[in-house]
C-alpha positions in Angstrom: 128.8 25.0 -10.6 130.9 24.1 -13.7 129.6 27.2 -15.5 130.9 29.3 -12.6 134.3 27.7 -12.9 134.3 28.4 -16.6 133.5 32.0 -16.0 136.3 32.2 -13.4 138.8 30.8 -15.9 137.8 33.4 -18.4 138.6 36.3 -16.1 141.6 38.3 -16.8 144.5 37.5 -14.5 142.6 34.7 -12.8 140.9 37.1 -10.5 138.2 35.2 -8.7 137.1 38.2 -6.6 133.3 38.6 -7.3 133.5 42.2 -6.3 135.9 42.8 -9.2 134.1 44.8 -11.9 135.0 42.5 -14.8 133.9 39.4 -12.9 130.5 41.1 -12.2 130.1 41.8 -15.9 130.9 38.2 -16.7 128.4 36.9 -14.3 125.7 39.3 -15.5 126.4 38.3 -19.1 125.9 34.6 -18.1 122.6 35.5 -16.4 121.4 37.5 -19.4 122.1 34.6 -21.7 120.1 32.3 -19.4 117.1 34.6 -19.3 117.3 35.2 -23.0 117.1 31.6 -23.8 114.2 31.2 -21.4 112.3 34.0 -23.0 112.7 32.4 -26.5 110.6 29.6 -25.4 108.3 31.6 -23.1 107.7 34.9 -24.9 104.9 36.1 -22.6 106.8 35.9 -19.4 106.8 39.6 -18.6 108.3 39.3 -15.1 111.4 37.7 -16.7 111.5 40.5 -19.2 111.6 43.1 -16.4 114.3 41.1 -14.7 116.3 41.0 -18.0 116.0 44.8 -18.4 117.3 45.2 -14.8 120.3 43.0 -15.5 121.1 44.8 -18.7 120.9 48.2 -17.1 123.2 47.0 -14.2 125.7 45.6 -16.8 125.6 48.9 -18.7 126.4 50.9 -15.6 129.3 48.5 -14.8 130.6 48.8 -18.3 130.5 52.6 -18.1 132.4 52.5 -14.8 135.0 50.1 -16.3 135.5 52.3 -19.4 136.1 55.3 -17.2 138.5 53.5 -14.9 140.4 51.1 -17.1 140.0 51.4 -20.8 142.3 48.5 -21.7 140.4 46.0 -19.5 137.1 47.3 -20.8 138.2 46.5 -24.4 139.4 43.1 -23.4 136.1 42.3 -21.6 134.1 43.4 -24.6 136.1 41.3 -27.0 136.1 38.2 -24.8 132.3 38.3 -24.2 131.5 39.4 -27.8 129.2 42.2 -26.7 128.9 45.7 -28.2 130.5 48.7 -26.7 128.6 51.7 -25.3 127.4 54.3 -27.7 129.5 57.4 -27.7 132.4 55.8 -25.8 
């Protein structure tokens, strides 16, 4: 539970609403990092690979929505998480 508190502290404005787009992106990024570390030690776990692809596509859709709605918050989320922006945006 301490990791969830850390993610909540990272959120802009202290918004703990899990329906908030930025918080969903933070939680998905945490899950992606967990599955990525799992796949480094278990490279033939194909069901986890499929789950990772689903999480990445969900995060991509949320980032697209956030860039359309609030560009400033989108840029802050990308910088804080250290992930790349979307191509062509």
